[in-house]
C-alpha positions as CSV (number, residue, x, y, z in Angstrom):
1,X,13.3,13.1,2.4
2,X,13.5,15.3,-0.7
3,X,14.8,13.7,-3.8
4,X,15.7,15.3,-7.2
5,X,13.3,13.4,-9.4
6,X,12.9,13.3,-13.2
7,X,9.8,14.9,-14.6
8,X,8.6,15.5,-18.1
9,X,7.1,18.8,-19.2
10,X,3.6,18.3,-20.5
11,X,2.3,21.8,-20.7
12,X,3.7,25.4,-20.7
13,X,1.4,27.3,-18.3
14,X,2.8,30.9,-18.1
15,X,5.8,32.1,-20.0
16,X,6.2,35.3,-18.0
17,X,6.1,33.6,-14.6
18,X,8.1,30.6,-16.1
19,X,5.6,28.0,-15.0
20,X,5.1,24.6,-16.6
21,X,3.1,21.5,-15.8
22,X,5.2,18.4,-15.4
23,X,4.4,14.7,-15.0
24,X,6.2,12.6,-12.4
25,X,5.2,9.0,-12.7
26,X,1.6,9.9,-13.3
27,X,1.5,12.8,-10.8
28,X,1.1,16.2,-12.5
29,X,2.3,19.3,-10.8
30,X,2.9,23.0,-11.8
31,X,6.6,23.9,-11.3
32,X,8.9,26.8,-11.8
33,X,11.3,26.4,-14.8
34,X,13.2,29.8,-14.3
35,X,16.4,28.1,-13.3
36,X,16.8,26.3,-16.6
37,X,19.0,27.6,-19.4
38,X,17.2,28.4,-22.6
39,X,13.6,27.9,-23.5
40,X,11.5,25.0,-22.0
41,X,9.4,22.9,-24.4
42,X,6.7,20.3,-24.0
43,X,8.5,16.9,-23.9
44,X,11.6,18.2,-22.2
45,X,12.8,16.1,-19.2
46,X,13.9,18.0,-16.1
47,X,15.3,17.2,-12.7
48,X,12.7,18.4,-10.2
49,X,13.4,19.4,-6.6
50,X,11.0,21.2,-4.2
51,X,8.9,22.7,-7.0
52,X,11.8,23.9,-9.2
53,X,13.2,22.4,-12.3
54,X,16.9,22.5,-11.6
55,X,18.4,21.0,-14.8
56,X,17.3,19.6,-18.2
57,X,18.2,16.0,-18.6
58,X,17.9,13.6,-21.5
59,X,15.2,10.9,-21.7
60,X,17.7,8.0,-21.2
61,X,19.0,9.6,-17.9
62,X,15.4,10.4,-16.8
63,X,14.2,6.9,-17.3
64,X,17.3,5.3,-15.7
65,X,17.0,7.6,-12.7
66,X,13.3,7.0,-12.3
67,X,13.9,3.2,-12.4
68,X,16.5,3.6,-9.7
69,X,14.2,5.7,-7.6
70,X,11.3,3.1,-8.0
71,X,13.7,0.4,-6.7
72,X,14.2,2.5,-3.5
73,X,10.6,1.8,-2.7
74,X,9.2,3.7,0.3
75,X,11.3,6.9,0.0
76,X,10.2,7.3,-3.6
77,X,6.5,6.5,-2.8
78,X,6.6,9.1,0.0
79,X,8.0,11.7,-2.3
80,X,5.2,11.0,-4.8
81,X,2.7,11.2,-2.0
82,X,4.0,14.6,-1.1
83,X,3.7,15.7,-4.7
84,X,0.1,14.5,-4.9
85,X,-0.8,16.3,-1.7
86,X,0.8,19.6,-2.7
87,X,-0.4,19.8,-6.3
88,X,-1.0,23.3,-7.6
């Protein structure tokens, strides 16, 4: 299962390649932010899917979505496991 999950930008890695490091429930991963409108900043919340930040979301929406995903249980844990295994 592939979920769109909230992630918070914790580091800007490469402006030219549009790469940033994000945190997803304690898992950190380098992702592509090229699909986002405007500049990306540390602290931004984004909706992450298959290594790409698809949209910027506000903190309230991010936390509510993460809470919902955590209540799903196993599908969310599997997604986090896949993120851990594929870290760049």
